[in-house]
C-alpha positions in Angstrom: -20.3 27.5 51.7 -17.7 30.3 51.8 -15.1 28.2 51.5 -16.4 25.8 48.4 -16.7 30.2 47.0 -13.4 30.6 47.4 -11.9 27.7 45.8 -14.3 28.6 42.9 -13.1 32.5 42.8 -9.2 31.6 43.0 -10.1 28.6 40.5 -11.3 31.7 38.2 -8.8 33.9 38.5 -6.1 31.7 38.3 -8.1 30.8 34.6 -8.0 34.2 33.8 -4.5 35.5 34.4 -3.2 32.3 32.8 -5.1 32.7 29.3 -3.9 36.2 29.5 0.0 34.4 29.8 -0.4 32.7 26.9 -2.9 34.1 24.5 -1.7 36.0 21.3 -3.7 38.7 19.4 -3.8 38.7 16.0 -2.5 42.2 14.5 -2.9 43.1 11.2 0.6 44.0 9.8 0.2 44.5 6.1 1.0 48.4 4.8 -0.9 49.2 1.2 2.2 51.3 -0.5 1.5 53.5 -2.9 3.8 51.8 -5.6 1.0 49.3 -5.6 -0.9 51.5 -7.9 1.3 52.4 -11.0 -0.5 55.2 -10.5 -0.1 59.6 -10.1 -3.9 59.6 -8.9 -2.9 58.6 -5.4 -4.3 60.3 -3.1 -6.4 60.5 0.4 -9.6 62.0 -0.8 -12.9 60.8 -1.6 -13.6 59.6 -4.5 -16.2 57.1 -6.8 -16.0 54.1 -4.1 -17.3 56.2 -1.3 -21.2 55.9 -3.4 -23.2 53.0 -4.0 -24.5 51.2 -6.7 -27.5 53.3 -7.2 -25.4 56.5 -7.3 -22.8 55.1 -9.3 -25.1 53.7 -12.0 -27.5 56.4 -13.4 -29.7 54.2 -16.2 -33.0 53.2 -14.4 -32.6 50.6 -17.0 -29.6 48.4 -15.5 -30.5 49.5 -12.2 -34.1 47.4 -12.5 -31.3 44.7 -13.8 -29.0 45.0 -11.4 -31.8 44.6 -8.4 -33.2 41.8 -9.8 -29.1 40.2 -10.4 -29.0 40.9 -6.4 -32.1 39.1 -5.5 -32.0 36.5 -7.9 -28.3 35.1 -8.9 -27.6 31.8 -7.8 -23.9 31.9 -6.5 -25.1 34.6 -4.3 -27.9 32.2 -3.2 -25.0 29.2 -3.0 -23.0 31.7 -1.0 -25.9 32.6 1.5 -25.9 29.3 2.5 -22.5 29.3 3.3 -22.8 32.1 5.7 -25.4 29.8 7.5 -22.9 27.1 8.1 -20.5 29.7 9.4 -22.8 31.0 11.8 -24.0 27.6 12.8 -20.6 26.7 13.6 -20.0 29.9 15.4 -23.0 29.1 17.9 -21.7 25.9 18.3 -18.1 27.4 19.2 -19.9 29.7 21.9 -21.5 26.8 22.8 -18.0 25.2 24.7 -18.2 27.2 27.4 -21.3 25.9 28.8 -21.1 22.7 30.5 -22.3 19.4 29.1 -25.8 17.9 31.5 -27.4 14.4 30.7 -30.1 12.6 31.7 -28.9 9.0 33.0 -30.9 5.8 33.7 -30.0 2.5 34.0 -31.1 -1.2 35.7 -28.2 -3.3 37.2 -28.8 -6.6 38.0 -25.8 -8.4 40.8 -26.3 -12.1 41.5 -23.7 -13.1 44.1 -21.8 -16.5 43.2 -22.3 -18.2 47.0 -25.0 -17.2 49.7 -24.4 -14.1 51.7 -24.8 -13.5 55.8 -24.5 -10.4 57.5 -27.6 -9.2 55.9 -26.6 -9.0 52.1 -28.9 -9.4 49.1 -27.6 -12.4 47.1 -29.9 -11.1 44.8 -30.5 -7.5 43.5 -32.0 -5.3 40.9 -30.9 -1.4 41.5 -32.8 0.8 40.0 -30.6 4.6 39.1 -32.2 7.9 37.2 -30.2 11.2 37.3 -28.4 14.1 35.6 -25.1 14.4 35.0 -22.7 17.1 33.7 -19.4 17.6 32.6 -18.0 21.3 32.3 -14.9 21.9 30.9 -12.8 25.2 32.3 -11.2 27.6 29.8 -8.0 27.4 31.9 -6.0 28.8 28.8 -8.4 30.0 26.7 -8.5 27.8 23.8 -11.7 27.5 23.9 -11.6 31.5 23.4 -10.0 31.5 20.6 -11.4 28.6 18.9 -14.4 31.1 19.6 -12.2 34.3 17.7 -11.4 31.3 14.5 -14.7 30.9 14.1 -15.9 34.7 14.3 -12.9 35.0 11.4 -14.9 32.2 9.1 -17.9 33.7 9.8 -16.7 37.2 8.3 -14.3 35.5 5.9 -17.9 34.4 4.3 -20.1 37.1 4.3 -17.1 39.4 2.8 -16.7 36.3 -0.4 -20.4 37.3 -0.5 -19.9 40.8 -0.9 -17.3 40.1 -3.6 -19.5 37.9 -5.5 -22.1 40.8 -5.0 -19.8 43.5 -5.9 -18.6 41.3 -9.2 -22.5 40.4 -10.0 -23.2 44.7 -10.0 -19.6 45.3 -12.3 -20.6 42.1 -14.4 -23.7 42.7 -15.8 -23.2 46.4 -16.2 -20.3 45.4 -18.3 -22.7 43.0 -20.2 -25.7 45.9 -20.3 -23.2 48.3 -21.7 -21.6 45.8 -24.2 -25.6 45.7 -25.5 -26.2 49.3 -25.5 -22.9 49.1 -28.2 -23.8 46.6 -30.1 -27.6 47.9 -30.5 -25.1 51.7 -31.5 -23.3 49.4 -34.0 -26.7 48.0 -35.6 -27.9 51.5 -36.0 -24.4 52.8 -37.9 -24.9 49.6 -39.9 -28.9 49.8 -41.1 -28.2 53.6 -41.7 -25.3 52.5 -43.8 -27.2 49.7 -45.7 -29.9 52.3 -46.6 -27.4 54.4 -47.5 -25.2 52.3 -50.1 -28.7 50.9 -51.1 -29.7 54.4 -52.2 -26.6 54.7 -53.8 -26.8 51.9 -55.6 -30.0 52.9 -57.4 -28.3 56.2 -58.0 -25.1 54.6 -59.6 -27.9 53.0 -61.5 -29.7 55.5 -62.7 -26.6 57.7 -63.4 -25.4 54.5 -65.4 -28.2 54.7 -68.0 -27.8 58.7 -68.2 -23.9 57.9 -69.4 -22.5 59.3 -66.3 -21.4 56.7 -64.6 -19.6 53.0 -65.8 -20.8 49.6 -65.6 -18.0 49.3 -63.0 -18.8 51.7 -60.9 -22.5 50.2 -60.7 -21.3 47.2 -59.8 -19.0 48.5 -57.0 -21.7 50.3 -55.2 -24.0 47.2 -55.2 -21.3 45.0 -53.9 -20.5 48.1 -51.0 -24.0 47.7 -50.2 -24.1 43.8 -50.1 -21.0 44.1 -48.3 -22.5 46.4 -45.0 -25.8 44.2 -45.1 -23.4 41.4 -44.9 -22.2 42.9 -41.6 -25.1 43.0 -40.0 -26.0 38.8 -38.3 -23.0 39.2 -36.5 -23.8 41.6 -34.6 -27.1 40.6 -34.3 -25.3 37.5 -33.1 -23.3 38.4 -30.3 -26.5 40.3 -29.0 -28.9 37.3 -28.8 -25.5 35.5 -27.0 -25.0 38.2 -24.5 -28.5 38.9 -23.5 -28.5 35.0 -22.8 -25.9 35.4 -20.5 -27.1 38.2 -18.7 -30.2 36.6 -17.8 -28.2 33.9 -17.0 -26.8 35.4 -14.5 -29.7 37.2 -13.7 -31.4 34.2 -12.1 -33.5 33.5 -14.6 -34.1 32.7 -18.4 -33.1 33.6 -21.5 -35.2 36.8 -22.8 -35.1 39.9 -24.6 -33.6 42.5 -22.1 -34.8 46.2 -21.8 -32.4 49.0 -22.0 -31.6 52.4 -23.5 -30.0 53.9 -26.0 -25.9 54.3 -26.1 -26.3 58.1 -27.2 -29.0 58.8 -24.9 -27.7 56.8 -21.8 -26.9 59.3 -18.9 -22.9 59.4 -18.1 -21.6 58.2 -14.7 -21.6 60.8 -12.2 -19.0 63.1 -12.3 -16.4 61.3 -9.5 -12.5 62.0 -9.0 -11.3 58.8 -10.7 -7.9 59.5 -7.9 -7.2 56.3 -5.6 -6.8 57.0 -1.9 -3.9 54.6 -0.3 -5.7 52.6 1.8 -8.8 51.8 -0.3 -8.1 48.8 -1.3 -8.7 47.7 2.5 -12.2 48.0 0.9 -12.0 45.6 -1.4 -14.0 42.3 -0.4 -11.9 39.7 -1.6 -9.3 41.7 0.1 -11.1 41.3 3.6 -12.0 37.5 2.8 -8.4 37.0 2.2 -7.2 39.0 5.9 -10.3 37.7 7.9 -8.7 34.3 6.8 -5.6 35.0 7.7 -6.7 35.8 10.9 -9.1 32.7 11.7 -5.9 30.2 11.4 -3.8 32.6 12.9 -6.2 31.4 15.7 -6.1 27.7 14.5 -2.8 28.2 15.5 -3.6 29.1 19.0 -6.0 26.6 19.8 -3.5 23.8 18.2 -0.7 25.0 20.7 -2.7 25.1 23.7 -3.8 21.2 23.3 -0.4 21.4 24.7 -1.5 22.4 28.6 -3.6 20.3 30.9 -7.3 20.5 30.9 -9.4 21.1 33.8 -12.7 19.2 34.1 -15.3 19.2 36.7 -18.4 16.6 36.5 -20.8 16.4 38.2 -24.1 14.4 38.6 -27.0 13.9 40.7 -30.5 11.4 41.1 -32.1 8.5 42.6 -31.2 5.0 43.0 -32.5 1.9 44.9 -33.8 -1.6 44.8 -36.9 -1.0 43.9 -39.1 1.2 41.6 -41.4 1.9 44.6 -38.9 3.1 46.4 -37.2 4.9 43.6 -37.5 8.1 44.8 -37.5 8.2 48.7 -34.8 10.2 49.9 -32.5 7.4 50.9 -32.2 7.0 47.3 -30.9 10.3 46.5 -27.5 10.9 45.6 -24.8 13.7 44.5 -21.1 14.0 43.7 -18.9 16.2 42.6 -15.1 16.2 40.9 -12.6 17.8 38.6 -9.8 16.5 37.3 -6.5 17.9 35.1 -5.6 16.0 32.1 -2.2 16.9 31.0 -1.0 15.5 27.3 2.1 13.0 27.5 2.2 10.9 24.5 -0.4 11.1 22.2 1.1 9.4 18.7 2.2 13.4 17.9 -0.9 14.1 17.4 -0.9 17.7 18.9 2.6 18.2 17.2 1.7 17.7 14.2 -2.1 19.2 14.8 0.4 22.6 15.6 2.9 21.9 12.6 -0.2 22.1 10.0 -1.8 25.3 11.6 1.6 27.0 11.5 1.7 25.7 7.8 -1.4 26.3 7.0 -1.2 29.9 8.3 1.7 30.6 6.2 0.0 30.2 3.3 -2.9 32.0 4.0 0.1 34.6 4.6 1.3 34.6 0.9 -2.1 34.4 -0.5 -2.9 37.4 1.1 0.0 39.3 -0.6 -1.2 37.7 -3.7 -4.7 39.0 -3.7 -3.0 42.7 -2.5 -1.0 42.3 -5.9 -3.5 41.2 -7.6 -6.0 43.6 -6.8 -3.3 46.8 -7.1 -2.5 45.2 -10.7 -6.4 46.0 -11.5 -6.8 49.4 -10.0 -3.4 49.7 -11.7 -5.3 48.4 -15.4 -8.5 49.7 -15.1 -7.2 53.2 -14.8 -4.5 53.3 -17.5 -7.2 51.3 -19.4 -9.7 54.4 -18.7 -7.0 57.1 -19.9 -6.3 55.6 -22.7 -9.8 54.8 -23.8 -10.6 58.3 -23.1 -7.9 59.6 -25.4 -8.6 57.2 -28.1 -12.2 58.6 -27.7 -11.5 62.3 -28.8 -8.7 61.3 -31.4 -11.4 58.9 -33.1 -14.4 61.8 -32.6 -11.3 63.9 -34.9 -11.0 61.2 -37.2 -14.4 60.7 -37.5 -15.2 64.4 -38.3 -12.1 64.3 -41.7 -13.6 61.6 -42.8 -16.9 62.7 -43.2 -15.5 65.9 -44.9 -13.1 63.2 -47.4 -16.4 61.3 -47.9 -19.0 64.9 -49.1 -15.8 65.8 -51.2 -15.2 62.2 -52.7 -18.9 62.1 -53.5 -19.4 65.7 -55.4 -16.2 65.3 -57.1 -17.9 61.8 -58.9 -21.2 63.4 -59.3 -20.0 66.9 -60.3 -16.8 66.7 -62.0 -16.3 63.0 -62.9 -12.4 63.2 -61.7 -12.7 60.3 -59.5 -14.0 57.3 -59.5 -16.6 55.5 -57.4 -13.5 53.3 -56.2 -12.7 56.3 -53.9 -15.9 56.8 -52.6 -16.2 53.3 -51.8 -13.3 53.4 -50.1 -14.2 56.7 -48.1 -17.3 55.0 -47.2 -15.8 52.1 -45.8 -13.1 53.9 -43.8 -16.2 55.6 -42.4 -17.8 53.0 -41.5 -15.1 51.5 -39.8 -13.9 54.6 -38.0 -18.0 55.0 -36.5 -17.8 51.3 -35.2 -14.7 51.4 -33.7 -15.5 55.0 -31.6 -18.3 52.5 -29.9 -15.7 50.4 -29.5 -13.6 53.0 -27.9 -16.4 54.4 -25.8 -17.8 51.1 -24.4 -13.6 50.5 -23.5 -14.0 53.9 -21.4 -17.2 52.5 -19.6 -15.9 49.1 -18.9 -12.7 51.0 -17.7 -14.8 53.1 -14.8 -17.0 49.8 -13.7 -14.1 47.7 -13.4 -12.3 50.2 -11.7 -15.4 51.0 -9.3 -15.0 47.5 -8.7 -11.7 47.3 -8.1 -11.5 49.5 -5.5 -14.7 48.1 -3.2 -16.8 50.8 -4.3 -20.2 50.6 -2.5 -18.9 47.6 -0.1 -18.4 49.1 3.7 -14.7 48.5 5.3 -15.0 45.3 8.5 -11.9 46.6 9.5 -13.1 47.4 12.5 -14.0 43.8 13.0 -10.5 42.4 13.6 -10.9 41.5 17.2 -7.6 43.0 18.5 
């Protein structure tokens, strides 16, 4: 017994040492450089991406919509099923370390061709039942590499799920702010329609008093109808976005409860800077690297298929010539053995598997690099769009003030001095309406830029870098 124990200990030590000698660990080598962002705001301080979505968005109606989407979105539910499958595959890879156990039973009948002597039975029925086990020793760490690959695949699926979640949050907020902007445009148009309708009535009275011409009356009525004709197009956009938002939230089309563009609380006062390595928080970047790591482990598995495999087999049970004597001590049997299997010629299966694993790894490495580049592009675009839209909003605000003054002066010239015509008034009104509508679009673009900068930085998502197995 002591001798057997020594053999087992020696075998375990050999397995451990051989596994260490042949194993290669995945090491992160990609460094995210500052130039990737093409921006001056690169720094290493805390910023907006450290906020959860509950803190980043202030509007309570929007928070309710996001919460509904996180519970009901169908893409998230599909992702959960993929995570469950990855968890099952990981459990299977862990089970590979344990021996297999089978219940083995059978009946065998034998008949001698010629009469026998010396006490041999010419016809015999043998009954046998017992347990049989087979245990593959992880001599080179192949099973360990398979388990690590399964872990990385599970982490990849979880990161993809987070990427879907961040995209859902950003898309929900985007639709919501589009609705607020369109509501504001409806308000502007309805106000303009009301003003122009009153002005058309005023023009009719002034015509009766021979102050303005019939042309001025016709122009005022045309201006009123033009503003009224713009309203249905905006209402159609509202309906389409409401339907799209409801589908995103996993529910039937319906009216979306919301606040207003003017009273909607602004985003929290956060720094718009970009920490250099913050892109590693992005779930799609994490998913790409976890996928790369899993294929690295697949190379290890494929490489170790060339090495011999060690299997220990054992069986034990009862066998006898009759059912009545089946479980007697004389019928008990037990055996144990082991063997090494070294591949020599396998129709090139192992070599092809290794070549494919290396090719897959190189492909995923290129995919990871592309993912990082696209992430940097999205951050750069969102930063530039935010600053550009902020500047446009300020300029548009100044323009609106001047256009309102121009309209007021033109109306006074028409009504009190008769030194202009209604065409000038109509032109001034149209310029003011156009600027007001553009103002809402530019404010929307600023909000959208903040939303997608938050998404591009992986805002609210905890990094999984510590889960890279070394």
